[in-house]
C-alpha positions as CSV (number, residue, x, y, z in Angstrom):
1,M,78.8,98.0,-53.3
2,A,75.9,97.5,-50.7
3,V,72.7,95.9,-52.5
4,L,70.6,98.9,-50.8
5,S,73.4,101.5,-51.2
6,G,71.4,104.8,-52.0
7,V,68.3,104.2,-50.4
8,R,67.4,106.6,-47.8
9,V,65.1,105.4,-44.7
10,I,63.5,107.8,-42.3
11,E,62.5,105.5,-39.2
12,A,60.2,107.1,-36.7
13,S,59.4,103.9,-34.2
14,T,60.1,102.7,-30.9
15,L,61.1,99.8,-29.1
16,L,61.8,96.6,-31.1
17,A,59.9,95.4,-34.4
18,A,60.0,98.2,-36.8
19,P,63.7,99.5,-35.4
20,L,64.9,95.8,-36.3
21,A,63.4,96.4,-39.7
22,A,65.3,99.7,-40.1
23,S,68.4,97.7,-38.9
24,L,68.2,94.9,-41.2
25,L,68.1,97.3,-44.5
26,S,70.8,99.6,-42.5
27,D,73.2,96.6,-42.7
28,F,73.0,96.5,-46.5
29,G,73.7,99.8,-47.0
30,A,70.3,101.5,-46.4
31,D,70.9,105.3,-45.0
32,V,68.5,105.3,-42.0
33,I,68.2,108.4,-40.4
34,K,66.4,107.5,-36.8
35,V,64.2,109.9,-35.3
36,E,63.8,110.3,-31.5
37,R,62.1,112.3,-29.2
38,P,64.7,114.7,-27.7
39,V,65.6,114.3,-23.8
40,Q,63.9,110.9,-23.7
41,G,64.8,109.2,-26.7
42,D,63.3,105.6,-28.1
43,P,62.4,103.7,-25.1
44,I,65.2,101.0,-25.6
45,R,67.5,103.5,-24.4
46,S,66.1,103.2,-21.1
47,Y,66.2,99.2,-20.8
48,P,68.6,97.3,-18.8
49,P,71.4,96.0,-19.1
50,F,73.8,99.0,-19.3
51,A,77.3,99.5,-19.8
52,E,79.4,100.7,-16.7
53,N,79.1,104.2,-18.3
54,G,75.4,103.9,-18.6
55,D,75.1,103.4,-22.0
56,P,72.1,101.2,-23.0
57,L,73.5,97.7,-24.5
58,G,70.4,96.7,-26.7
59,H,70.4,100.1,-28.3
60,K,73.7,99.3,-29.7
61,V,72.6,96.3,-31.3
62,T,69.0,97.3,-32.7
63,N,70.0,100.6,-33.7
64,R,73.6,100.0,-35.5
65,N,74.7,101.8,-38.7
66,K,71.8,104.3,-38.4
67,W,72.3,107.9,-38.1
68,H,70.2,109.7,-34.6
69,V,68.4,112.7,-34.7
70,T,66.2,114.3,-32.6
71,C,62.8,115.8,-33.4
72,D,59.6,116.4,-31.0
73,L,56.9,115.2,-33.2
74,H,54.3,116.7,-30.7
75,K,55.3,120.4,-32.2
76,P,54.5,121.4,-35.3
77,E,57.5,122.7,-35.8
78,G,59.0,119.1,-35.4
79,Q,56.4,118.1,-38.0
80,T,57.5,120.5,-40.5
81,L,61.3,119.6,-40.0
82,F,60.0,115.6,-40.2
83,R,58.4,116.4,-43.6
84,K,61.5,117.9,-45.3
85,L,63.6,115.1,-44.0
86,V,60.9,112.3,-45.6
87,A,61.2,114.7,-48.8
88,T,64.7,113.3,-49.3
89,A,63.9,109.8,-48.7
90,D,62.7,106.9,-50.1
91,V,61.3,104.7,-47.4
92,V,59.5,105.6,-43.8
93,I,59.2,103.1,-41.2
94,T,57.0,103.9,-37.8
95,N,54.6,102.0,-35.5
96,F,52.9,105.0,-34.3
97,R,49.2,104.6,-33.8
98,L,47.1,105.5,-36.6
99,E,45.7,108.8,-35.0
100,T,48.9,109.8,-33.8
101,L,50.0,109.7,-37.5
102,A,47.1,111.7,-38.5
103,R,46.8,114.3,-35.5
104,W,50.5,114.7,-36.6
105,Q,50.0,115.3,-40.4
106,I,52.5,112.6,-41.0
107,D,50.4,109.6,-42.3
108,Y,50.7,108.5,-45.2
109,P,48.6,110.9,-47.3
110,H,50.3,113.7,-45.8
111,L,53.6,112.3,-46.8
112,R,53.1,111.8,-50.2
113,L,52.2,115.2,-50.8
114,V,56.1,115.8,-50.4
115,R,57.8,112.6,-51.5
116,D,55.1,111.1,-54.1
117,N,56.5,107.7,-54.9
118,L,57.3,107.3,-51.2
119,I,57.3,104.0,-49.7
120,M,55.6,103.6,-45.7
121,L,55.9,100.7,-43.3
122,H,53.2,101.1,-40.7
123,L,53.8,98.3,-38.3
124,S,51.0,98.2,-35.9
125,A,50.3,95.7,-33.1
126,Y,46.8,94.7,-35.1
127,G,47.4,96.7,-38.6
128,R,45.2,99.6,-40.1
129,T,42.0,98.1,-40.6
130,G,39.4,95.5,-38.5
131,P,37.5,96.5,-35.1
132,Y,41.1,96.4,-33.6
133,R,43.1,98.6,-35.7
134,D,43.3,101.2,-32.7
135,R,44.3,99.0,-29.8
136,P,47.5,98.9,-28.3
137,G,49.6,96.3,-28.1
138,F,53.5,94.8,-28.1
139,A,55.2,91.4,-28.9
140,R,53.5,89.8,-26.0
141,V,49.8,90.8,-26.4
142,V,49.7,90.1,-30.2
143,E,51.5,86.4,-29.2
144,A,48.7,85.3,-26.9
145,F,46.2,87.0,-29.9
146,S,47.7,84.5,-32.3
147,G,47.1,81.4,-30.8
148,L,51.1,81.0,-30.0
149,T,51.1,81.5,-26.5
150,Y,48.3,79.2,-25.8
151,M,49.9,76.4,-27.4
152,S,53.0,76.9,-25.8
153,G,53.8,75.2,-22.3
154,T,53.1,71.7,-20.5
155,P,49.5,69.8,-21.0
156,D,49.1,70.8,-17.2
157,G,51.1,73.9,-17.0
158,P,49.5,77.6,-18.1
159,P,50.2,78.8,-21.3
160,M,53.5,80.1,-21.8
161,F,55.7,82.7,-23.3
162,S,59.2,81.7,-25.6
163,G,62.1,83.0,-23.8
164,Y,62.3,85.9,-26.3
165,P,59.3,88.3,-27.8
166,L,59.2,86.5,-31.6
167,A,56.7,88.6,-32.6
168,D,59.3,91.2,-32.5
169,G,62.0,89.4,-34.3
170,L,59.6,88.2,-36.7
171,G,58.0,91.7,-37.4
172,G,61.3,93.3,-37.9
173,I,62.5,90.3,-40.4
174,Y,59.0,90.7,-42.0
175,G,59.3,94.3,-42.3
176,A,62.2,94.6,-43.7
177,F,60.8,91.8,-46.4
178,S,58.3,94.4,-47.0
179,V,60.5,97.0,-47.8
180,M,62.3,95.1,-50.2
181,L,59.0,93.8,-51.9
182,A,57.9,97.5,-52.3
183,L,61.4,98.8,-53.3
184,F,61.3,96.2,-56.1
185,H,57.7,97.3,-57.0
186,R,59.0,100.6,-57.6
187,D,62.1,100.0,-59.2
188,R,59.8,98.2,-62.1
189,Q,56.7,100.4,-61.6
190,G,58.0,104.0,-60.6
191,A,55.3,103.8,-57.9
192,G,55.6,103.8,-53.9
193,Q,53.2,102.3,-51.7
194,L,51.6,102.1,-48.2
195,I,52.4,98.4,-46.4
196,D,50.5,97.8,-43.3
197,L,51.5,95.0,-41.1
198,G,50.2,93.6,-37.8
199,L,52.7,92.6,-35.7
200,Y,50.6,89.5,-35.3
201,E,50.6,88.6,-38.7
202,P,54.0,87.1,-39.2
203,L,53.2,85.0,-36.2
204,M,50.0,83.7,-38.3
205,K,51.8,83.1,-41.3
206,M,54.8,80.8,-39.1
207,M,51.7,79.1,-38.2
208,E,50.0,78.5,-41.2
209,S,49.1,75.0,-40.8
210,A,47.5,76.1,-37.7
211,A,43.8,77.1,-38.9
212,I,43.8,73.9,-41.7
213,S,44.6,71.4,-38.8
214,Y,42.1,72.9,-36.9
215,E,39.3,73.3,-39.7
216,E,39.6,69.9,-41.0
217,A,41.2,67.7,-38.3
218,G,39.7,69.6,-34.9
219,D,42.9,70.4,-33.9
220,K,43.1,73.0,-31.4
221,G,46.4,73.5,-30.4
222,E,47.1,71.9,-26.9
223,R,49.7,72.1,-25.3
224,T,52.3,69.1,-25.6
225,G,55.4,70.8,-23.7
226,N,58.6,69.9,-25.8
227,V,57.1,67.1,-28.3
228,N,56.2,67.2,-31.7
229,R,52.5,66.5,-32.2
230,H,53.0,65.0,-35.4
231,V,56.2,62.9,-34.8
232,A,57.7,60.5,-32.4
233,P,60.6,60.2,-31.1
234,N,60.7,64.0,-30.9
235,N,61.4,65.8,-27.2
236,L,64.6,66.9,-24.9
237,Y,66.2,64.3,-23.3
238,K,68.3,64.6,-20.1
239,C,71.9,62.8,-20.3
240,R,74.1,61.2,-17.0
241,D,75.6,64.6,-17.0
242,G,72.5,66.9,-16.2
243,R,73.1,68.3,-20.2
244,W,70.0,68.0,-22.2
245,I,69.9,66.9,-25.8
246,V,67.1,67.4,-28.4
247,L,66.2,64.5,-30.8
248,P,63.6,65.6,-33.9
249,V,63.5,61.7,-35.4
250,S,61.4,63.0,-38.6
251,T,61.8,60.0,-40.8
252,D,61.7,56.4,-40.4
253,G,65.2,55.9,-41.7
254,M,66.2,58.1,-39.2
255,F,64.5,56.2,-36.4
256,V,66.4,52.7,-37.7
257,R,69.6,55.2,-37.5
258,L,69.0,56.0,-34.1
259,C,68.0,52.5,-32.8
260,N,71.2,51.4,-34.1
261,A,73.0,54.4,-32.5
262,L,71.9,53.3,-29.0
263,G,72.1,49.5,-29.2
264,L,68.5,49.4,-29.5
265,S,68.2,47.6,-33.0
266,A,65.5,45.2,-31.5
267,I,62.5,47.9,-31.3
268,V,62.9,48.8,-34.8
269,D,60.9,46.0,-35.5
270,D,58.6,46.3,-32.7
271,P,55.0,46.7,-34.3
272,G,54.3,49.8,-31.8
273,F,57.2,51.7,-33.1
274,A,57.5,50.5,-36.5
275,T,56.0,53.7,-38.5
276,N,55.7,57.4,-37.2
277,A,51.8,57.4,-36.5
278,Q,52.8,54.3,-34.5
279,R,55.6,55.9,-32.5
280,V,53.4,59.2,-31.8
281,K,50.6,56.7,-30.7
282,H,52.8,55.1,-28.1
283,R,55.3,57.9,-27.7
284,D,55.3,57.6,-23.6
285,D,56.3,54.1,-23.9
286,L,59.2,55.0,-26.8
287,D,60.5,57.8,-24.7
288,D,60.5,55.4,-21.3
289,V,62.7,53.2,-23.4
290,L,65.2,56.3,-25.0
291,N,65.4,57.8,-21.4
292,S,66.6,54.9,-20.1
293,V,69.5,54.5,-22.6
294,I,70.1,58.1,-23.0
295,S,70.6,58.6,-19.0
296,Q,73.3,56.5,-19.2
297,H,75.6,58.5,-21.7
298,N,77.4,62.0,-21.2
299,A,75.8,64.4,-23.5
300,T,79.2,65.0,-25.6
301,D,80.2,61.1,-26.3
302,L,76.7,60.7,-26.7
303,L,76.0,63.1,-29.6
304,D,79.4,62.0,-31.2
305,R,77.8,58.4,-31.8
306,L,74.7,59.8,-32.7
307,R,76.3,61.9,-35.5
308,E,78.4,59.3,-36.7
309,H,75.2,57.7,-37.5
310,G,73.7,60.1,-39.4
311,V,71.1,61.2,-36.3
312,A,70.2,64.7,-36.3
313,C,70.6,66.1,-32.8
314,G,71.9,68.9,-30.8
315,D,72.8,70.0,-27.4
316,I,70.9,72.9,-25.6
317,L,73.7,75.8,-25.1
318,R,73.3,78.8,-23.2
319,I,74.2,82.0,-24.8
320,D,78.1,81.9,-23.4
321,E,78.3,78.2,-24.6
322,F,76.8,79.6,-28.1
323,L,79.4,82.5,-28.2
324,S,82.3,80.4,-27.9
325,D,81.4,77.6,-30.1
326,P,83.7,76.9,-33.0
327,H,81.2,76.7,-35.9
328,V,79.7,80.3,-34.6
329,H,83.0,81.7,-34.7
330,E,83.8,80.0,-38.2
331,R,80.6,81.7,-39.5
332,T,81.6,85.0,-37.9
333,N,77.9,84.7,-36.4
334,M,78.8,87.0,-33.8
335,V,81.2,89.8,-34.4
336,R,82.4,93.1,-32.0
337,V,82.5,96.4,-33.2
338,F,84.5,99.8,-32.0
339,D,82.1,101.4,-29.8
340,P,83.8,104.8,-29.4
341,T,81.4,105.8,-26.1
342,L,82.7,103.0,-24.8
343,G,86.5,102.9,-26.3
344,R,86.3,98.9,-26.4
345,D,84.6,96.5,-28.8
346,V,81.3,95.2,-28.0
347,V,80.0,91.9,-29.5
348,M,76.7,91.7,-31.6
349,P,75.1,89.4,-34.2
350,G,76.7,89.4,-37.5
351,V,75.4,90.8,-40.9
352,V,72.6,87.8,-41.9
353,P,72.6,86.5,-44.7
354,K,75.9,86.3,-46.5
355,L,75.4,87.7,-49.8
356,S,78.3,86.6,-52.0
357,D,78.8,89.6,-54.4
358,S,76.8,92.5,-52.2
359,P,77.5,91.6,-48.4
360,G,76.3,93.6,-45.9
361,T,78.5,95.3,-43.1
362,I,78.3,96.8,-39.8
363,R,79.8,100.1,-39.5
364,W,79.0,101.5,-35.9
365,P,76.9,100.8,-33.2
366,G,74.1,102.8,-32.0
367,R,75.1,106.4,-31.3
368,P,74.3,108.8,-28.6
369,L,70.8,110.5,-28.8
370,G,70.9,113.6,-31.5
371,A,74.6,112.8,-32.4
372,D,73.7,113.0,-36.4
373,N,71.6,116.2,-35.6
374,D,73.8,119.1,-37.0
375,A,75.0,117.1,-40.1
376,V,71.8,115.8,-41.1
377,Y,69.9,119.0,-40.5
378,R,72.2,121.1,-41.9
379,A,72.4,118.9,-45.1
380,L,68.6,119.9,-45.5
381,G,69.8,123.4,-45.7
382,L,69.4,124.7,-42.2
383,S,71.4,127.3,-40.8
384,D,73.3,127.6,-37.5
385,A,70.9,130.0,-36.2
386,D,68.0,127.7,-37.3
387,L,69.2,124.9,-35.5
388,E,70.0,126.9,-32.4
389,K,66.0,128.2,-32.3
390,L,65.2,124.3,-32.5
391,R,67.3,123.4,-29.8
392,E,65.9,126.6,-27.5
393,T,62.5,125.9,-28.5
394,G,62.8,122.2,-27.7
395,V,62.1,120.9,-31.0
396,V,65.5,118.9,-31.5
């Protein structure tokens, strides 16, 4: 049995971080009902890329395993209907702004009136307290706020975003983790609680040494490009065939193995490279030596040699190369799931993590807007006439 079987989650949120949190819970058996606005739906439905029939492909992954209903929370009838849903739930996940939740009377105090042991995850840009609590913000905004964007890029270039909005991914993972903590507490104490999570805060935790490094050592996190400011060699290196490899040589022992693999044993005893501190100090000179050798080899051959010597190293893969990698295949990191609206399988990440006794599953991709209105709302006791009236008035 899935570890979260029997846990019902109501998700009323948009875009990525909060829906990802709900998706992670759904992978392990949580019964997630995603509430979207009629007609428009979650904005992720309007984001490319699209399938040949116009279906949004990102939605199929982020909103997999969920039941999809529509409910216009701008209308009092929609707010009443939402509270009926919450009365059946264990968890509510939302990322609407504080003032919006209060205006719609679906904030935590109101929802606890219909479910006293309710757990609510409120994921917002800056959290529910502090002078910025009412500011809107998305992943890129809070990445800049956290200091991550400032420290990313080359020393002579502008601040740079990563290739993916990390705040959304980390926010989703941290959100699911937070819900699990609250469920554990409720199982032991019987009480629900409000989870207040700012989207920038998982980034802050990820960069946990940044503050102490500044306060104690004056390190402001200036940009260093691809190098690790504390370790050398630790960089990307270009091979003869134009491919790049990564070498994060984090110990003295591995540096010796690297030198032996590259035929550079003579530099092991060089005073300028004898310790990591010395290697960091003479990083440019060391990289010149390494590049002169690495640039003479094809990536595949060189990586094989490095691994034979026990050197941590890696190729720089594109997504198509990652998908075809035998390790990814063996680990079922990517799986194919049948999509009824397309009539074929679509690829998406497998379930993470792998639990030996209660593994997660992918039951279906993200479904059409409002696909489960009848089934979900009839389970609340609504009649055909009730549903027809809600449709006529645009509530669902």
